[in-house]
N, C-alpha and C positions, 0 to 999 in steps of 0.2 A: 593391357593398358599401355599407352605410349609412355616413353621414358620421361618426357617433360611434364606429364600430367601431375606428377607429385611435387612440382616445383612452381612457386609463384614467380613468374617471369616479368612481372610489372614492378620495376624498382620504385616507382612513385607511389605505390599504394600505401606504404607505411606513413607517408605524410600527405595523403590524398586530401584534397579540398574541392570546393565547388568548381575551381578553374582547372583541375587536372584533366588530362586527356581521356575522359571516360569512354570515348568511342573505342578505345583499345581493349576494354575490359569485358570479360564474361562473368556475370554475377549470378549466383544462385540464391534464391530466396526460399528459405525453409519454412513452410507453413503459409496458409492463405487466410489466416484470421485477420483481425482488425489491424494489428501491427504489420503483418506480412503484406497485406494489400497496400498499406501506406508506404512500406518500403519499396514495393514495386513501382508505385506512383512516383516516389522520389527518384528512383533510378532512371525512370523515363525522363523526368525533368532534367536530370544530369546528363542525359544523352548516352547512357551505357550502351556499348556495342551489341551485347547479347544479354537478355534477361531470361532466366529460367526459374519458374516457380513450381515447387513440388509440394503436394499435400496428400496424405493417405485418405482423407475424407472427401467423398464426392457428394456431400449433403447439398441440398438445393441452393443454400446461400453461397457455397463455394462454386457451384456450377455457374451461377449468375455472375459472380466476380470474375471467374475464369473467362467467360465470354467477353466481358468488357476489356480485359487485359489482352486477349488474343487479337482484338480489333486494333490494338496498339503495338502489335508485333511482339508481344511477350509470349514465350513458350510456356504453356501450363500443362502439367500432367497431374491428374487427380486419381484417387482410388487405391485399393489395396496393392501394396508393393511399390507404389510410386516413390516412396522415400527410402527404399532399401539401398540404393546404389548411387553414389556421387558420380555424376558424369565426368568424362575427361574434359580437359581444357578450361575448367573453372579457375578463376583467379581469386575470387572472394566469395564467402558465404555470409549472408545476412539472415540471422535466425530469429524466429519468434521467441519471446521470452520464456514461454512454458517448456520449451525443448531442453532436456537435460544434456549435459556434455556427452553422456553415454549413448545418445541417439545415434543410429548408424551413420547418417549423413555427417553429423558433427564429429564423430569419432574418426571417420574416414578423412575429413578435412584436416583434423589434427595430425593424422598419420602422414598426410601429404605436406604438412607444413603450411597450409593455407590460412590466411587470416580469417577469423570469424568475428563479425560484429553483430550487435543488436540494432534494432531500429533507432534506439537512442543515440548510439554512436554514429550511425549514418546521418541522422538529423544534425548532430553537432558538426560533422564534416561539411554538410550542405550549406552551413552558414559562413564558413570560413572562405576567404579572409576578409570579405568586404560587406557581409550582410549579417553581422553578428547581433543577435538579440540576447540580452542577459537572461540567465536562468536562475531562479531561486528554487532550490531543490529540497524535497522533504522525503525522508524515509523513516523506518522504524517498524517495530512489530505491529503496533496498534496506533490508530489515530491519524494515519497518513491522509486518508481521504478527507476527513473533517478538517484537518489543519490546512490542507491545500485549498479547500473551499473557503475557509476563513481568510487565507492569504489573498486569494483572487478577489474576494469581496473588499478587502482593505485597499488593494491596489486600484480597483475600480473606483472606490470612493475618493481616492486621491486624484482622479481624473486621468489615470494612465490607461493606455490601450493594452489590454492583457487578456490571457486565456488560461484556463486550467487544462493541463495536458499531461501526457505520460500514462501512468497506470490509472489515472482518473481523468475523466473528460475525454479529450480526443488524442489520437497519436500526435506526437510532436511534429512529425513531417506534415501532417494534414494542416496544422496551423502555419507552418512555414510556407506552404503553398497557397495560403490565403492571399487575397489582394490587400489585406490590412497590414500596415507596417507597425508591428507590435513594439511597445516600449520595453516590455519585460514579460516573461512567462513564469507562471506558477507550475512547477513540475513535480508531480508525485512519481517516485521511483521505487520499484520493488527490488528485492534482492536479486530476482531473476534478471531484471533489466540491468542492474548494476554489474552483474557478473560479466556481461558482454561489452562493457565500456572500457576504453583504453586511453582516450585523449581528452575526455570531457573535463572542462574546467569551469565550474559554476561560479557565479558572482558570490552567492552565499548558500549555505546548506545546513540542514538540521537533521539530526537523528533523534527521534522523539523518545525512544526506549529500545531495549533489546531483551527479548525473551525467546525461548524455544518455539519455533514454528517452521513449517514447511521442511522439516528434517528429511522427509521422504525424498525430496528433490536432491538432497545431498547424501543419499544413502551410499553412493559409491566412494565417498571420502572417508579417510581413516577416522576423522573427528567431524561428523556432520555439523554439530553446533558451531565449532570454530570456523568452519568453511562458510556457514551462513553469516556469522558475525563479520568475517573478513569481507564478504560481499557488501554488507551494509556499510562498512567503513570506507569503501571505495568512493562514496559520495563526497567525502572531504578532500580527496586528492586533487591538488592543483587549485583549490578554492582561492579566489582573489580578494574577498572582503571579510566575510564573517563565517565562522564555524560555530553553529548554535548547538548546545548540548543540554541535557537534562541533569541538573545537579543531583537529583534524587536517584539517578541511575549511573553509577560510576563508570560502567562500561562505555557509555557514550563519551564521557570526558577522556577516557584513555584513548579512544579512537582519535579524538582531536589531537592529543599529545603525540600520537604516533604517525599522524598524517604528514605527507609531504605537500605542504600548502605553498601557495605563492607568497613571496616575502611581503610582509605588511598585513596579511590576513590576521584577524583577531579571533580569539576564543570568547564566545558570549554564552553565559549560562542562563537558565531560567529555573525558577523554583516557586513553590507555594508558600513563600515566607518573605520576610524583608530581604531584598536583594543586596548583596555585596556589590562593590564597584564592578563594572563590566558584566552586570547581570540585569535581567528583568525579573520582577517578582510581584508580591502582593503586600500591600500595606493597608490595614483595615479593610475597606471594601473597594479598594482601588487596585487596578493593574498599573504598575509603575516601571519606569525605565531608568536604570543607572548605568547604562552602557553607551547610549548614543546621545549623551548630553555633555556639555563642556565641563560642568562642575560636578562630575559624577562622584568625586571623593566625599562630598558632603551634602549632596542633594539628589532628588529623584523627580522625574517628570511624570505626572499622572497621564495615563493613556486612555483609560476607560474604567467603568465600574464593573465589578464582578457580575452584577446583575445584567450587564449587557451580553454576557455569555449565556447562551441557551442551548441545552440545559447547563446550569452552573455546577455540575458535578465536578469533583476535584480533578479528575483526569481531563475533563473538557476545558477547564481553566488552564491546565498545562498546555493543551493544544493551542489555546488562544495566545498564551505567552510566547510560544514558539513561532506562531504565525506573525505576531507583532514584532518579534526580534528580526525576522527576515524582512518584513516590510520596512522597519526602521533602518535596517542596513542599506536599504535602497533609497532612503531619504523621505519616506512617507511620514507625514506629520501626525501628531496625536489625535487630532480631530477625525482624520480619515480612519485611524485604527478603530476608534469608537463607532463611527458610522458604519464601517464595514461589519463589525460584530452585530450591530443592531439590525442591519439589513439582511443578514444571512438567514436563509431558511434551509435547515438541514433536511436530508431525506428521511424517509421512514425507517423504522427498525433500528434506531440508535437511541436507546434509553427513552423510548416513546411510551407515554402512558396511554393505554388503549381501553381502560375501563376501571370502574370502581364498583364493587358488589359487596354489600354487607360490611362496609368499612374497610375492605381489603382493596388495595391498589394493585392493578395488573400492569406490568411494564414489559414492553417488547424491546429487547436488545439482541435480536437474532443476529445482528452484525458482529456480535462477540463470538468469533469463530475459533478462538484459541484460549488457553487458560488465563493468560495475562489480560486479555480483553474482558473476560468474565470477572476477573479480580477487580478491574477498574470499575465495573458496574457495581460490584458489591461495596466498594468504598462509599458509594452515594446513599446507602440505605442502612437502617439499623436492625430490622428484624425481617428475615427473608425466608420465603419458601422458594427454593431454587428448582427451576425446570432446566435440565441440562442433558447433554449427550448428542451423539452423532459420530462423525469421523474424527478421531483424535489426532490423526496424522503423526503418530509416534510420540506425541507429547504426554506429559504426566501432570497429575492434579494434586500431588502431595503438598506442594508449597501453598497453593491456593487454599486448600482445605485447612491446613495448619494455621494459616493466617486469619481466615474468615469463618472458620467453623463455628465460632461462638455466636455469630450473627444468624445462624441457620435455625429456623423453626422446623424445617424439614426439607427433603429433597425428593424430586420426582425425576426418574432417569429413563431415557429412551434412546433408541438409535443403536447402531452397530457396535459402538465401543462403550455402551452404558456401564459395563462391568468394570472398566478401567476407573471410572469415577466412583462406582460403588465400593471398590476396593480401597480407594484413597479415603473415602468417608469412614470405612470400617477401621482403618489404621489410625486416623487422626481426629475423628469426631464420631466415635462409636455410639454415642447417645442420641445422635440426630436421627429421627425417623426417616427412613428412605423407602420409597416405593419404586420398584423396577418394572417397567412396562415392556413386555417381550414382543409385542406386535411390531412388525416391520412395515406396516402400512401407514399412510399419512393420517388415517383416522386415529392413530395412537395419540395425536396431539389433543384431540377432544378428551380422551380419557385422562391424559396428563393434567389438563386444566381442571377437570372435575376433581381429581385426587388432590391437586395442589390447593384448591379452594377448601376442601375438607380439612386439610392440615392447617390452613391459615386462620389467624384470629384477627379481630378488628385492630387496625393500626399496622398490620403486616403488609409487606409487599411480595406479591408473587412475581418473581423475576425470571423471565426467559433470557438467560445468558448462557447459551449452550456450551461455550468453551470448545466447540467442535464445528467442523464443516458440516454441511447439510446434505450433500449429494448422495448419501446412502438412502435417503427417503424423499427428498425434495429436489426440484430443479436448481434451487439456490436458496440463500438465506432469506431472501425477500418472500418467497413462497412459504417458507417455514413460519415467518413472522405473521403473514396474512392468516395462516391456519390458526395460529395462536390467538390472534385478535378475533377471528370468527368464533372460535370456541368460547372465548370470554363473553362475546355477545349472546351466546346461547345458554349461559349459565343459569339464568332465571328459571326456576322450576325444578332445579336439582336440590336435593337435601344437603 
């Protein structure tokens, strides 16, 4: 290896922006997924001197993207071993968000002292200094996608040119390369994306909640949960206008208190109760604002009816309040907040009623892929037969079962980590009947629905809120939810 391969010789990279001499740079893009392809596209637009893309997968979609990039003089290597060694002469690595810091390419970059950015960081630099579009950012363990969709709908209702980007919607760079001059972007950011940010300064940002999730990504850290929380907290760094936090989740408020924000940025809370000044909250059947009104000490501005939020489950009302706080921080009026909520059509598998049989309601919340998301579902119902299980990702279910065990008529468990949930039920709700399905085939969902229907009584809800990821048995949570709905549709004829 050459002596200068370990040293970043481009002094301008630390403060790089759109106008920097990118023709001098050799940039390696780690991964050719959605964000990796967008990063390569962005580097082409910047005029980077040499662009190298490496991915260990030579699946058909990667081969197609590789051919497109090669026509634009990008060097692409795919297949086994492609990501084992970081080439000499690289000045900057742009990584896909799913890559852990321990991945060989990233570990070698750290050893050489090379900067590592994510696509989010690259997108931020691409706007500076003269094409800046404000970002309203959202993170949290649960509710990010729904809240981002709500925010985008509110901004659109206000007549603003906007797009939902980041972890939801399109990569940010893709939007920046549009011919549309956006007024503002609604940006969902995962902990993985935030980990690789360094200079991003959002207009306003919200952390919806904080609970254990994705701890396997942080397994190399001494305290994986603390590392996960620290990455979530990065969204508040350098915020210029409003840091939105969940009053019911003190960890989010502590993040605001500890953040190095731009002078003048405000802390704005939201809660499912009458709001204090500088908060949004609920009064009777109204969502109200006591933060972005002049007379906030003694008055509140109605924004929307709780019924405008669909579904109006408690956690989803919290999502709406967070979205409204971000929209209001950008000057969106109350009418647009209400119109945005009314116009929004959420995707499937989010507290979606898929059938009613014999007085029992069947609800698909397959999107609840961790214990906190499952707990949020349980808040919305009184008597539940719980269908759960899958890949627990290192999380535990004791707090969920201790809190909501009294609501459970029974539980039907399936998936690779079904015993983790069964053990939590045995510890904290031993009287709740539980049926464990040992099959690892997707047909197990049909059996689970039949067993859940037998446990349920009229007025109960059979709730698919797995609390786990799905890829032990299904391609994704959506396929799991479809199998649940299909099984409910076949229930007639079973005793």
